[in-house]
C-alpha positions in Angstrom: 14.3 13.0 -3.3 12.2 9.9 -4.2 8.6 9.7 -3.1 6.9 6.4 -3.1 3.1 6.1 -2.7 1.6 2.8 -1.7 -2.2 2.5 -2.0 -3.9 -0.3 0.0 -7.5 -1.0 1.0 -8.4 -0.1 4.5 -8.9 -3.5 6.0 -6.5 -5.1 8.3 -3.1 -3.6 7.4 -1.3 -3.3 10.7 1.0 -0.6 12.0 3.8 -3.2 12.0 3.1 -4.1 8.3 3.2 -0.5 7.3 6.5 0.0 9.1 7.9 -3.1 7.2 6.7 -1.6 3.9 8.3 1.8 4.7 11.6 0.2 5.8 11.7 -2.3 2.9 10.9 0.3 0.2 13.5 2.7 1.6 16.1 -0.1 1.6 15.2 -1.1 -1.9 15.7 2.5 -3.2 19.1 2.6 -1.3 20.1 -0.7 -2.9 19.0 -0.1 -6.4 19.3 3.7 -6.9 21.8 4.5 -4.1 19.3 6.9 -2.5 19.9 8.1 1.0 17.4 7.0 3.7 16.8 10.6 4.9 15.8 11.7 1.4 13.3 8.9 0.7 9.6 9.5 1.5 7.1 6.7 1.6 3.4 7.5 1.8 0.8 4.8 2.6 -2.7 5.7 1.6 -5.5 3.6 3.0 -8.6 3.6 0.8 -12.0 2.4 1.8 -13.1 -0.7 -0.2 -16.2 1.3 -1.4 -13.8 3.7 -3.1 -11.7 1.0 -4.8 -13.0 -0.9 -7.8 -11.9 -3.6 -10.2 -13.6 -4.8 -13.3 -16.5 -2.3 -12.9 -17.3 -3.5 -9.3 -16.6 -2.1 -5.9 -14.0 -4.1 -3.9 -16.6 -4.3 -1.1 -19.0 -6.1 -3.4 -16.3 -8.3 -4.9 -15.3 -9.5 -1.4 -18.8 -10.1 -0.4 -19.2 -12.4 -3.4 -15.9 -14.2 -2.7 -16.9 -14.8 0.9 -20.1 -16.6 -0.2 -18.2 -19.0 -2.3 
């Protein structure tokens, strides 16, 4: 029973995009590992940009700086 976890920042990922991710990952596991659809779990976790960091900075602050450029 494969479980796939996808972490994304909580800023604009639509319900339709999430459905595409779930369907695509499930199909990929079927194609590559021959896993049955009904056994594949996909979990999408949305994380606030204040709780996601890169290079010692919060993603919120990184994006503020990028928007100023």
